[in-house]
DRENDO-1510 file (C-alpha; in Angstrom, 1 decimal, always signed):
<recs>
REC; n; res; u; v; w
REC; 1; MET; -20.9; -1.5; +6.7 .
REC; 2; THR; -17.5; -3.1; +6.3 .
REC; 3; HIS; -15.2; -1.5; +3.7 .
REC; 4; TYR; -12.6; -3.6; +1.9 .
REC; 5; PHE; -9.3; -2.5; +0.4 .
REC; 6; THR; -6.9; -4.1; -2.0 .
REC; 7; ILE; -3.2; -3.7; -1.3 .
REC; 8; ARG; -1.5; -2.5; -4.5 .
REC; 9; TYR; +2.0; -1.5; -3.3 .
REC; 10; ARG; +4.1; -1.8; -0.2 .
REC; 11; TYR; +5.9; +1.4; +0.8 .
REC; 12; SER; +9.0; +1.8; +2.9 .
REC; 13; ASP; +10.3; +5.2; +3.9 .
REC; 14; GLY; +13.9; +4.0; +4.5 .
REC; 15; ARG; +13.6; +4.3; +8.2 .
REC; 16; GLY; +12.0; +1.0; +8.7 .
REC; 17; ARG; +8.4; +2.2; +8.6 .
REC; 18; ILE; +6.1; +0.1; +6.4 .
REC; 19; ALA; +2.8; +1.3; +4.8 .
REC; 20; PHE; +0.6; +0.1; +2.0 .
REC; 21; VAL; -1.0; +1.9; -1.0 .
REC; 22; VAL; -4.5; +0.5; -1.1 .
REC; 23; ASP; -7.6; +1.0; -3.3 .
REC; 24; ASP; -11.2; +0.7; -2.4 .
REC; 25; GLY; -12.4; -0.6; -5.7 .
REC; 26; ARG; -14.2; +2.7; -6.4 .
REC; 27; GLY; -11.3; +4.5; -8.0 .
REC; 28; ASN; -10.0; +5.9; -4.7 .
REC; 29; ALA; -6.4; +5.2; -3.4 .
REC; 30; TYR; -5.1; +5.6; +0.1 .
REC; 31; LEU; -1.8; +5.4; +2.0 .
REC; 32; PHE; -2.5; +3.0; +4.9 .
REC; 33; SER; +0.0; +3.9; +7.6 .
REC; 34; GLY; +0.0; +4.0; +11.4 .
REC; 35; GLY; -3.0; +1.8; +11.6 .
REC; 36; ARG; -5.3; +4.1; +9.6 .
REC; 37; LEU; -6.0; +5.5; +6.1 .
REC; 38; GLN; -3.8; +8.6; +5.7 .
REC; 39; ALA; -3.6; +10.4; +2.3 .
REC; 40; GLY; -6.1; +9.8; -0.4 .
REC; 41; LEU; -6.5; +10.4; -4.1 .
REC; 42; THR; -9.4; +9.9; -6.4 .
REC; 43; GLY; -9.9; +9.5; -10.1 .
REC; 44; SER; -8.2; +7.9; -12.9 .
REC; 45; GLY; -4.8; +6.3; -12.1 .
REC; 46; ALA; -5.1; +7.3; -8.4 .
REC; 47; CYS; -2.9; +4.4; -7.2 .
REC; 48; ALA; -0.3; +5.2; -9.8 .
REC; 49; ARG; -0.3; +8.9; -8.9 .
REC; 50; LEU; +0.0; +8.2; -5.2 .
REC; 51; THR; +2.7; +5.7; -5.7 .
REC; 52; CYS; +4.6; +8.2; -7.8 .
REC; 53; MET; +4.4; +10.8; -5.1 .
REC; 54; LEU; +5.5; +8.4; -2.4 .
REC; 55; GLY; +8.4; +7.2; -4.6 .
REC; 56; ARG; +10.1; +10.6; -4.3 .
REC; 57; ILE; +10.6; +10.1; -0.6 .
REC; 58; GLY; +10.7; +6.3; -0.2 .
REC; 59; MET; +10.4; +3.0; -2.1 .
REC; 60; CYS; +7.3; +1.3; -3.4 .
REC; 61; ALA; +7.0; -2.2; -4.6 .
REC; 62; PRO; +4.1; -3.8; -6.2 .
REC; 63; VAL; +2.0; -6.4; -4.4 .
REC; 64; PHE; +0.3; -9.0; -6.5 .
REC; 65; ASP; -2.1; -10.3; -3.9 .
REC; 66; THR; -5.7; -9.3; -4.7 .
REC; 67; THR; -7.3; -10.4; -1.5 .
REC; 68; PRO; -9.7; -7.8; -0.1 .
REC; 69; HIS; -8.8; -6.7; +3.4 .
REC; 70; THR; -10.6; -4.8; +6.2 .
REC; 71; LEU; -8.9; -2.0; +8.1 .
REC; 72; ASP; -8.3; -4.5; +11.0 .
REC; 73; SER; -6.6; -7.0; +8.7 .
REC; 74; LEU; -4.5; -4.2; +7.2 .
REC; 75; ARG; -3.4; -3.4; +10.7 .
REC; 76; GLN; -2.4; -6.9; +11.4 .
REC; 77; LEU; -0.5; -7.2; +8.1 .
REC; 78; THR; +1.3; -3.9; +8.6 .
REC; 79; ALA; +2.6; -5.3; +11.9 .
REC; 80; SER; +3.8; -8.6; +10.5 .
REC; 81; VAL; +5.1; -7.4; +7.1 .
REC; 82; ALA; +7.5; -5.0; +8.6 .
REC; 83; ARG; +9.7; -8.1; +9.2 .
REC; 84; ILE; +9.8; -8.9; +5.4 .
REC; 85; PRO; +12.4; -7.2; +3.2 .
REC; 86; LEU; +11.0; -4.9; +0.5 .
REC; 87; ALA; +13.1; -6.8; -2.1 .
REC; 88; VAL; +10.7; -9.8; -1.7 .
REC; 89; TYR; +8.1; -7.7; -3.4 .
REC; 90; GLN; +10.2; -6.4; -6.2 .
REC; 91; THR; +10.1; -8.0; -9.7 .
REC; 92; THR; +12.5; -7.8; -12.6 .
REC; 93; ASP; +11.6; -7.4; -16.2 .
REC; 94; VAL; +12.9; -10.2; -18.4 .
</recs>
């Protein structure tokens, strides 16, 4: 069975490493880093809580693409998105 994940945030640790905060559509949030799912949280507001924790040691920016991704496509994206500056994902409140 193929699992799909939606990217909610792009994370940068300040040393050039890029990761994503993804959700699985069932209330679970994960850090996708190093080609695999790392940390995970469940329950209400899981993505927001994980992003808050990560924000203490790096920088998170929202991603507004709601395309579902497989683990393989996340691996490909992580490799290619490392070349895109984090500022591209940030928005400003007007």
